[in-house]
KERO-281566 format. One record per residue (C-alpha): residue number from 1; chain; x, y, z. Coordinates in Angstrom, 3 decimals, decimal comma, always signed. Layout:
REM residues N
PT  pos  unit         X         Y         Z
PT  NUM     A         X         Y         Z
...
END
This chain:
REM residues 125
PT  pos  unit         X         Y         Z
PT    1     A    -2,300   -29,230   +37,659
PT    2     A    -4,069   -31,535   +40,085
PT    3     A    -3,007   -34,610   +38,144
PT    4     A    +0,656   -33,552   +38,431
PT    5     A    +0,222   -33,202   +42,192
PT    6     A    -1,396   -36,640   +42,345
PT    7     A    +1,478   -38,111   +40,342
PT    8     A    +3,957   -36,509   +42,734
PT    9     A    +2,076   -38,103   +45,629
PT   10     A    +2,333   -41,525   +43,965
PT   11     A    +6,085   -41,050   +43,487
PT   12     A    +6,476   -40,126   +47,143
PT   13     A    +4,246   -42,960   +48,367
PT   14     A    +6,204   -45,553   +46,403
PT   15     A    +9,495   -44,246   +47,764
PT   16     A   +10,798   -43,071   +44,397
PT   17     A   +10,756   -39,395   +45,359
PT   18     A    +9,809   -36,494   +43,127
PT   19     A   +12,465   -35,052   +40,809
PT   20     A   +13,213   -31,364   +41,303
PT   21     A   +12,239   -30,407   +37,752
PT   22     A    +8,748   -31,793   +38,311
PT   23     A    +8,343   -29,919   +41,597
PT   24     A    +9,588   -26,643   +40,079
PT   25     A    +7,239   -26,786   +37,110
PT   26     A    +4,300   -27,678   +39,334
PT   27     A    +5,030   -24,798   +41,724
PT   28     A    +5,395   -22,266   +38,903
PT   29     A    +2,154   -23,357   +37,288
PT   30     A    +0,297   -23,155   +40,606
PT   31     A    +1,533   -19,698   +41,572
PT   32     A    +1,115   -18,294   +38,063
PT   33     A    -2,438   -19,626   +37,910
PT   34     A    -3,252   -17,658   +41,051
PT   35     A    -1,672   -14,546   +39,535
PT   36     A    -3,814   -15,091   +36,416
PT   37     A    -6,924   -14,856   +38,599
PT   38     A    -5,609   -11,645   +40,161
PT   39     A    -4,963   -10,228   +36,671
PT   40     A    -8,546   -11,056   +35,738
PT   41     A    -9,688    -8,772   +38,550
PT   42     A    -6,980    -6,093   +38,367
PT   43     A    -7,117    -5,341   +34,652
PT   44     A   -10,813    -4,357   +34,505
PT   45     A   -10,623    -2,656   +37,916
PT   46     A    -7,804    -0,379   +36,768
PT   47     A    -9,691    +0,535   +33,579
PT   48     A    -6,537    +0,091   +31,511
PT   49     A    -6,377    +1,321   +27,921
PT   50     A    -6,802    -1,436   +25,352
PT   51     A    -3,163    -1,384   +24,260
PT   52     A    -1,924    -1,889   +27,844
PT   53     A    -4,576    -4,508   +28,548
PT   54     A    -3,457    -6,390   +25,431
PT   55     A    +0,223    -6,030   +26,333
PT   56     A    -0,279    -7,326   +29,887
PT   57     A    -2,455   -10,210   +28,734
PT   58     A    -0,319   -11,395   +25,822
PT   59     A    +2,963   -11,170   +27,687
PT   60     A    +1,509   -13,005   +30,686
PT   61     A    -0,100   -15,948   +28,850
PT   62     A    +2,991   -17,318   +27,062
PT   63     A    +5,085   -16,603   +30,156
PT   64     A    +2,624   -18,415   +32,407
PT   65     A    +2,698   -21,571   +30,317
PT   66     A    +6,291   -21,365   +29,095
PT   67     A    +7,978   -21,090   +32,476
PT   68     A    +6,654   -24,375   +33,930
PT   69     A    +6,816   -26,231   +30,609
PT   70     A   +10,527   -25,503   +30,102
PT   71     A   +11,753   -27,677   +33,011
PT   72     A    +9,210   -30,360   +32,199
PT   73     A   +10,236   -30,557   +28,547
PT   74     A   +13,927   -29,657   +28,848
PT   75     A   +14,799   -31,879   +31,787
PT   76     A   +11,925   -34,337   +31,975
PT   77     A   +11,525   -34,691   +28,240
PT   78     A   +15,204   -34,514   +27,366
PT   79     A   +14,813   -31,432   +25,144
PT   80     A   +17,698   -29,542   +26,720
PT   81     A   +17,832   -27,065   +23,846
PT   82     A   +14,724   -25,446   +25,389
PT   83     A   +16,505   -24,260   +28,564
PT   84     A   +17,232   -20,746   +27,195
PT   85     A   +13,525   -20,229   +26,484
PT   86     A   +12,974   -20,003   +30,249
PT   87     A   +14,562   -16,559   +30,068
PT   88     A   +12,126   -15,535   +27,337
PT   89     A    +9,142   -16,798   +29,351
PT   90     A   +10,411   -15,142   +32,519
PT   91     A   +11,070   -11,914   +30,640
PT   92     A    +7,525   -11,884   +29,306
PT   93     A    +6,183   -12,307   +32,828
PT   94     A    +8,375    -9,467   +34,085
PT   95     A    +7,125    -7,150   +31,313
PT   96     A    +3,541    -8,080   +32,132
PT   97     A    +3,954    -7,389   +35,844
PT   98     A    +5,901    -4,145   +35,291
PT   99     A    +3,226    -2,734   +32,970
PT  100     A    +0,475    -3,756   +35,396
PT  101     A    +2,350    -2,206   +38,335
PT  102     A    +2,938    +0,985   +36,371
PT  103     A    -0,744    +1,173   +35,427
PT  104     A    -1,755    +0,665   +39,054
PT  105     A    +0,637    +3,436   +40,125
PT  106     A    -0,594    +6,003   +37,608
PT  107     A    -4,298    +5,168   +37,755
PT  108     A    -6,306    +8,042   +39,218
PT  109     A    -7,990    +7,397   +42,532
PT  110     A   -11,613    +6,505   +42,096
PT  111     A   -14,546    +5,396   +44,163
PT  112     A   -15,326    +1,654   +44,103
PT  113     A   -17,223    +0,757   +40,941
PT  114     A   -16,165    +3,968   +39,200
PT  115     A   -13,357    +2,426   +37,145
PT  116     A   -13,364    -0,412   +34,680
PT  117     A   -16,352    -2,322   +33,428
PT  118     A   -19,563    -0,855   +34,854
PT  119     A   -21,166    -4,300   +34,648
PT  120     A   -18,650    -5,844   +37,082
PT  121     A   -19,110    -4,763   +40,668
PT  122     A   -16,974    -6,002   +43,543
PT  123     A   -19,050    -7,793   +46,178
PT  124     A   -19,498    -6,346   +49,666
PT  125     A   -18,452    -9,485   +51,494
END
């Protein structure tokens, strides 16, 4: 992720400019990486059943990596046949987020530390 940003800086510094497909893939990977961190906190906090935890995780992971890789490979790598797979990756991300949102909506209210893994406690910062 950082190396792609550095490469983009080199392209800008040399006056070549950064192609849109490289910017789009970099932005998707950055935002989705942040969402992955949020998922790592939200899933255990909500105390989701194993089947929902598995569904959210395994629809998010291929979506997270597929969405930025499609423009890089399809446009940058010349593998244009991969363009339709962006819809599959995006669809997987949508399923992941919808299930997580639904679980957050139906989760019973609980005191802090009452749900999820008893070993993980949110800090009092």
